[in-house]
Structures are given as structure tokens and as C-alpha cells.
C-alpha positions as CSV (number, residue, x, y, z in Angstrom):
1,X,79.6,51.0,99.8
2,X,81.5,48.1,98.1
3,X,85.1,47.3,98.5
4,X,87.1,47.3,95.2
5,X,88.4,43.9,94.2
6,X,92.2,44.1,94.1
7,X,92.8,40.5,93.4
8,X,93.6,41.1,89.8
9,X,96.0,44.0,90.7
10,X,97.8,41.7,93.2
11,X,97.9,38.9,90.8
12,X,99.3,41.2,88.1
13,X,102.0,42.5,90.4
14,X,102.9,39.0,91.4
15,X,103.1,37.9,87.8
16,X,105.2,41.0,86.9
17,X,107.8,40.1,89.7
18,X,107.8,36.6,88.5
19,X,108.4,37.5,84.9
20,X,111.1,40.1,85.9
21,X,112.7,38.4,88.8
22,X,116.0,38.2,87.1
23,X,116.0,41.9,86.3
24,X,114.9,42.8,89.9
25,X,117.7,40.6,91.3
26,X,120.3,42.2,89.1
27,X,119.2,45.7,90.0
28,X,119.2,44.9,93.7
29,X,122.7,43.5,93.3
30,X,123.9,46.6,91.5
31,X,122.5,48.8,94.2
32,X,124.2,46.7,96.9
33,X,127.5,46.7,95.1
34,X,127.3,50.5,94.7
35,X,126.5,51.0,98.3
36,X,129.5,48.8,99.4
37,X,131.8,50.6,97.0
38,X,130.8,54.0,98.3
39,X,131.3,52.9,101.9
40,X,134.7,51.4,101.0
41,X,135.8,54.6,99.3
42,X,134.7,56.8,102.2
43,X,136.3,54.4,104.7
44,X,139.6,54.3,102.7
45,X,139.6,58.1,102.5
46,X,139.1,58.4,106.2
47,X,141.9,56.0,107.0
48,X,144.2,57.9,104.6
49,X,143.4,61.2,106.3
50,X,144.0,59.7,109.8
51,X,147.3,58.2,108.7
52,X,148.4,61.5,107.2
53,X,147.5,63.3,110.4
54,X,149.6,60.8,112.4
55,X,152.6,61.2,110.1
56,X,152.4,65.0,110.2
57,X,152.1,65.0,114.0
58,X,155.2,62.8,114.2
59,X,157.1,65.2,111.9
60,X,156.1,68.2,114.0
61,X,157.3,66.5,117.1
62,X,160.7,66.1,115.5
63,X,160.7,69.8,114.5
64,X,159.8,70.8,118.0
65,X,162.7,68.7,119.3
66,X,165.1,70.6,116.9
67,X,165.7,67.5,114.8
68,X,165.1,69.0,111.3
69,X,166.8,66.1,109.5
70,X,164.4,63.5,111.0
71,X,161.5,65.9,110.5
72,X,162.3,66.3,106.8
73,X,162.4,62.6,106.4
74,X,159.0,62.2,108.1
75,X,157.5,65.1,106.1
76,X,158.8,63.6,102.8
77,X,156.9,60.4,103.6
78,X,153.6,62.3,104.2
79,X,154.1,64.5,101.1
80,X,154.6,61.5,98.9
81,X,152.0,59.1,100.4
82,X,149.1,61.5,101.2
83,X,148.5,63.8,98.3
84,X,145.0,65.1,98.4
85,X,144.8,65.4,102.2
86,X,145.1,68.6,104.2
87,X,148.0,67.0,106.2
88,X,149.8,66.3,102.9
89,X,149.6,69.9,101.8
90,X,150.7,71.1,105.3
91,X,153.6,68.7,105.2
92,X,154.6,69.9,101.7
93,X,154.7,73.5,102.9
94,X,156.7,72.7,106.0
95,X,159.2,70.7,104.1
96,X,159.5,73.4,101.4
97,X,160.2,76.0,104.1
98,X,162.9,73.7,105.6
99,X,164.5,73.5,102.2
100,X,164.2,77.3,101.8
101,X,165.9,77.8,105.1
102,X,168.7,75.5,104.1
103,X,169.2,77.6,101.0
104,X,167.9,74.8,98.8
105,X,165.3,76.9,97.1
106,X,164.9,74.8,94.0
107,X,164.4,71.7,96.1
108,X,161.7,73.5,98.0
109,X,159.9,74.4,94.8
110,X,160.0,70.8,93.7
111,X,158.4,69.7,96.9
112,X,155.4,72.0,96.2
113,X,154.9,71.0,92.6
114,X,152.5,68.1,93.2
115,X,150.3,70.4,95.4
116,X,149.8,73.2,92.9
117,X,146.2,72.2,92.1
118,X,142.9,72.3,94.0
119,X,142.5,68.5,94.1
120,X,145.9,68.0,95.9
121,X,146.0,71.1,98.1
122,X,142.3,71.7,98.7
123,X,141.6,74.9,100.8
124,X,145.4,75.3,101.2
125,X,146.0,76.1,97.5
126,X,146.4,79.9,98.1
127,X,149.1,79.2,100.7
128,X,150.9,76.7,98.4
129,X,151.0,79.2,95.5
130,X,152.1,82.0,97.9
131,X,155.0,79.9,99.2
132,X,156.0,79.0,95.6
133,X,156.1,82.8,95.0
134,X,158.3,83.3,98.1
135,X,160.8,80.8,96.8
136,X,160.9,82.3,93.3
137,X,161.3,85.9,94.6
138,X,164.2,84.6,96.8
139,X,165.8,83.2,93.7
140,X,165.5,86.6,91.9
141,X,162.8,85.3,89.6
142,X,160.4,88.2,90.3
143,X,158.2,87.9,87.2
144,X,157.6,84.3,87.9
145,X,156.9,85.1,91.6
146,X,154.3,87.7,90.5
147,X,152.5,85.1,88.4
148,X,152.5,82.6,91.3
149,X,151.2,85.2,93.8
150,X,148.5,86.0,91.3
151,X,147.4,82.4,91.3
152,X,147.4,82.4,95.0
153,X,145.2,85.5,95.0
154,X,142.8,84.0,92.4
155,X,142.4,80.9,94.6
156,X,141.0,82.7,97.6
157,X,137.7,84.5,98.1
158,X,138.7,86.1,101.4
159,X,139.2,89.8,101.0
160,X,141.9,90.1,103.7
161,X,143.9,87.2,102.4
162,X,143.5,88.4,98.8
163,X,144.7,91.9,99.8
164,X,147.9,90.6,101.5
165,X,148.7,88.4,98.5
166,X,147.9,91.1,95.9
167,X,150.4,93.3,97.8
168,X,153.0,90.5,97.1
169,X,152.0,90.7,93.5
170,X,152.6,94.4,93.5
171,X,156.0,94.1,95.1
172,X,157.1,91.3,92.8
173,X,156.1,93.4,89.7
174,X,158.1,96.3,91.0
175,X,161.1,94.0,91.5
176,X,160.7,92.8,88.0
177,X,160.7,96.3,86.7
178,X,157.0,96.1,85.5
179,X,156.1,99.5,87.0
180,X,153.0,100.1,85.0
181,X,151.4,96.8,86.0
182,X,152.5,97.3,89.6
183,X,150.9,100.8,89.7
184,X,147.6,99.3,88.5
185,X,147.7,96.8,91.4
186,X,148.6,99.3,94.0
187,X,145.9,101.8,92.8
188,X,143.3,99.0,93.1
189,X,144.5,98.2,96.6
190,X,144.5,101.8,97.6
191,X,141.0,102.6,96.5
192,X,139.0,99.4,97.1
193,X,137.5,99.3,100.6
194,X,137.7,95.5,100.6
195,X,141.5,95.8,100.6
196,X,141.8,98.4,103.4
197,X,144.3,96.2,105.3
198,X,147.0,97.2,102.8
199,X,145.8,100.7,101.9
200,X,148.7,102.4,103.7
201,X,151.3,100.4,102.0
202,X,149.6,100.9,98.6
203,X,149.7,104.6,99.1
204,X,153.5,104.4,99.9
205,X,154.2,102.2,96.8
206,X,152.2,104.6,94.5
207,X,154.4,107.4,95.8
208,X,157.6,105.4,95.2
209,X,156.5,104.7,91.6
210,X,155.6,108.3,91.0
211,X,159.1,109.4,92.2
212,X,160.9,107.1,89.9
213,X,162.3,108.7,86.7
214,X,160.4,107.7,83.6
215,X,162.2,105.2,81.4
């Protein structure tokens, strides 16, 4: 059995590298730059997340101490600097609730505006939209609140959470005088096993709607 002569293959490969050395060097450089860029991006994102957590923790300490003014200042910094982080979204909701409690409902809604999308709020998007609806319903803007609650419900795949939020939709529609739309919501909640957590309330609301005189 003879061993194949690979000298021509080796020589050809060497010649290929020699002829294409510039292209190989450029490609290697591109790969290296891409790797460094990815590392830098991930490291920057991690630092941003950690700083947001520290800022949020500081604000929570101020809240726990009863210093809502200082807490609001700290929360505002986190809200503005760390959009796109979980801590940023939590800070926005806490600050919005402080504004609500102060009777500054419009200010609370403005705090939440930058976080009304999945990129900014992430997994907390349903909570953000639900809090938006809470502010609107407190301002007497029931139809707008119903739309915000619906966005909150659409943003979650958890049946229990969706049921609770859809109940808010039903209440807001009733407050807005949209009885037919509200009835459809409550009938769905009363009959779908996935929404059993609000089944009893749904039955009560259906009865209330049935008892109302026709317009």
C-alpha cells in the first residue's frame, strides 16, 4: 500500500494563502473587530443594568424612610438615564404612582410615556399599560383607560394576569357607557375556563348590565 503524495496539495494551499494573504488578514481583522464590538456592547449593557439597579435601590431606601421628595428625584434620574432596563421601568411605575398619589395624574402619565413599548419596558409592558389605564380612569377618561387596559392584556400571555386586566377593560367600558362592548368582555370572562379567577365578578357584571334600562 503506497502513501499518497500530498506535496502538491500542501504547496497549492501555501500558494493560495500567499496569493490571498491580504484578504485573509482583512477577514481576520473584521472577525476580531466584530468580537470586540459584541463584547463591548454586552459589557456596556451589563454596566447600565447594574447602575440602574443601584439607582433604583437608593430611591427605594428613600421611600422606605418616608422621604418621597428625595425618592422622586432619585427615581426621575433612573427613569431618564436607564430606559430599556427592568429597573428603569420599575422606577417609572413607582414615580408615576407617587405622582398619582399627589393628585398629579397628568404628570404621572407623562412619566410612563417613554416606557409604553416592549423595547423600553420589556416584560413589564403589561404593568406599564395597566398603570396608564389607572391614571386615565382616575381622570374620568374611561374610554382611553379601556384602550390602555386592552394593550396591557394584549401584552401578556399569562391567563391569570390577562383575566384580571380584561376585568379592568370591562369596568372601564361600563364607566364609558359602552355597555354592549362591556357585555361581550364579561361574557367571555364568565365562560372561558382560562379566566376562572374573575368568573364570579363577570357573572355579577352581566347581571348589572341586564338590569340596566335599555337606551
